[in-house]
C-alpha positions in Angstrom: -75.3 143.0 -19.7 -78.9 142.4 -18.9 -81.4 141.1 -21.4 -83.3 144.3 -22.0 -80.1 146.1 -22.6 -79.0 143.6 -25.3 -82.4 144.0 -27.0 -82.1 147.9 -26.9 -78.4 147.6 -28.4 -79.5 145.0 -31.1 -82.5 147.2 -32.0 -80.3 150.4 -32.3 -77.9 148.4 -34.5 -80.6 147.2 -36.7 -82.2 150.6 -36.9 -78.8 152.2 -37.7 -78.1 149.7 -40.6 -81.7 150.2 -42.0 -81.5 154.1 -41.8 -78.1 154.1 -43.6 -79.4 151.9 -46.4 -82.4 154.2 -46.7 -80.4 157.3 -46.8 -78.1 155.7 -49.2 -81.1 154.7 -51.4 -82.4 158.3 -51.3 -79.0 159.7 -52.4 -79.0 157.3 -55.4 -82.6 158.4 -56.3 -81.6 162.0 -56.2 -78.5 161.3 -58.2 -80.7 159.4 -60.7 -83.1 162.2 -61.1 -80.1 164.5 -62.0 -79.1 162.4 -64.8 -80.2 163.8 -68.2 -81.6 161.2 -70.5 -82.5 163.8 -73.1 -79.1 165.0 -74.2 -80.0 166.5 -77.4 -81.7 169.7 -78.2 -82.8 171.7 -81.1 -83.4 175.4 -80.6 -83.7 179.0 -82.2 -81.3 181.5 -80.7 -82.1 185.3 -80.9 -79.1 187.6 -80.4 -76.5 186.0 -78.1 -74.0 183.6 -79.6 -75.7 184.0 -83.0 -75.2 187.8 -83.4 -78.9 188.0 -84.7 -80.5 184.5 -84.9 -79.6 181.0 -85.7 -80.9 177.5 -85.7 -78.9 175.3 -83.4 -78.3 171.7 -82.4 -77.0 171.1 -78.9 -75.6 168.0 -77.1 -74.7 167.1 -73.5 -71.4 165.7 -73.7 -70.6 165.2 -70.1 -72.6 165.1 -66.8 -71.7 164.5 -63.2 -74.1 165.2 -60.3 -75.4 168.7 -60.9 -73.0 169.9 -63.4 -73.4 169.2 -67.2 -71.3 170.2 -70.1 -72.9 171.0 -73.6 -71.8 171.9 -77.0 -74.0 173.4 -79.8 -73.5 174.4 -83.3 -75.8 176.2 -85.8 -76.5 178.0 -89.0 -78.0 181.3 -90.2 -78.2 183.8 -93.1 -77.9 187.5 -92.5 -79.0 190.1 -94.9 -76.4 192.8 -95.3 -77.4 196.2 -96.6 -74.5 197.9 -98.4 -74.2 201.7 -97.3 -72.5 202.5 -100.7 -74.6 202.3 -103.8 -71.8 200.6 -105.8 -72.9 197.1 -105.1 -76.2 195.4 -104.3 -77.2 194.1 -100.9 -76.5 190.6 -100.2 -77.1 187.5 -97.9 -74.2 186.1 -95.8 -73.8 182.8 -94.0 -73.2 182.7 -90.3 -71.8 179.8 -88.2 -72.1 180.0 -84.4 -70.8 177.3 -82.0 -70.6 177.2 -78.2 -69.7 175.2 -75.2 -71.4 175.8 -71.9 -71.3 174.4 -68.4 -74.7 174.5 -66.3 -75.5 173.6 -62.7 -78.6 173.0 -61.1 -81.1 170.5 -59.7 -83.9 169.2 -61.7 -84.8 171.7 -64.5 -83.4 175.1 -63.3 -79.7 175.9 -64.1 -77.1 178.4 -63.9 -75.4 178.5 -67.2 -71.7 179.7 -68.0 -70.0 179.4 -71.3 -68.2 180.8 -74.3 -69.0 180.9 -78.0 -67.8 181.8 -81.4 -69.4 182.8 -84.6 -68.1 183.8 -87.9 -69.7 185.6 -90.8 -68.6 186.4 -94.4 -68.5 190.1 -95.0 -67.6 192.5 -97.8 -65.7 195.8 -97.8 -65.3 198.2 -100.7 -62.0 199.9 -100.9 -60.9 202.8 -103.2 -58.2 201.4 -105.6 -57.1 203.1 -108.7 -55.9 199.8 -110.3 -59.6 198.4 -110.5 -62.5 199.2 -112.7 -64.5 202.2 -111.5 -61.6 202.7 -108.8 -63.4 200.2 -106.4 -61.9 197.0 -105.2 -64.4 194.6 -103.4 -62.7 192.7 -100.4 -64.4 189.7 -99.2 -63.3 188.6 -95.6 -64.5 186.6 -92.6 -65.2 188.4 -89.3 -65.0 186.5 -86.1 -66.6 187.1 -82.7 -66.1 185.4 -79.4 -69.0 185.6 -77.1 -69.3 185.0 -73.3 -72.4 183.8 -71.5 -73.8 183.9 -68.0 -77.5 183.1 -67.6 -80.3 180.9 -66.9 -81.2 177.6 -68.5 -84.4 175.8 -68.1 -84.1 172.1 -69.3 -85.8 169.0 -67.9 -83.8 165.9 -67.6 -86.3 163.7 -69.6 -86.7 166.3 -72.3 -89.4 168.7 -73.5 -89.4 172.5 -73.6 -86.0 174.2 -73.7 -85.4 177.9 -72.8 -82.4 179.9 -71.9 -81.6 183.6 -71.6 -78.2 185.3 -70.7 -75.9 188.2 -70.8 -73.6 187.7 -73.6 -70.7 190.3 -74.1 -68.5 189.8 -77.1 -65.2 190.7 -78.7 -65.3 191.3 -82.5 -62.3 190.6 -84.7 -62.8 192.5 -88.0 -60.5 191.3 -90.7 -61.0 194.1 -93.3 -57.9 195.8 -94.7 -59.7 199.2 -94.1 -59.8 198.8 -90.4 -56.8 200.1 -88.3 -57.7 198.2 -85.0 -59.8 195.2 -86.1 -60.5 194.2 -82.4 -63.4 195.7 -80.5 -65.3 194.8 -77.2 -69.1 194.9 -77.2 -70.0 194.7 -73.6 -73.8 194.8 -73.9 -75.4 191.6 -75.3 -78.5 189.5 -74.5 -79.5 186.2 -75.9 -82.7 184.1 -75.7 -83.0 180.5 -77.0 -86.3 178.5 -77.4 -86.6 175.0 -78.5 -87.1 171.3 -77.4 -84.7 168.8 -75.8 -84.9 165.0 -76.5 
């Protein structure tokens, strides 16, 4: 091999090694930019997994490359207006919880998940053995909520937003309901808050 061919070969080898290191370093930078350091969020949710509104705390429990898993739990109070005039209207507690997976680069994500919320309800039943022939039954109704939507969340924290399609299945536990399971195909939810 002549001297110029050796230099060309050595130059190609050195360039190849340097190029591989640079590509590897860029790959590491992209991976690092995907790591969420702001794993917590506090947000208000309207409709969606809350059924009305709720204040929620969320936390990212797992992340790998572009996929993240997050859980959230919250609290709300609903005002229930009673149709019958035999009892006053009342406030009832609501407890939503949700697990979601979201994929994306940087701050824009596709989000899929499932949630659950429960609320305390009352039903009034005609019963001759009770005063005024009315028996009050207190029961907990349960809802399972799906989610597919958009999530805006920056890796380093800040403004948090999400919007999604949220169909649900209701489990009504009242004695007066013959079939206590119903599917509600139309649902939308919006969340606004901060991640940190």
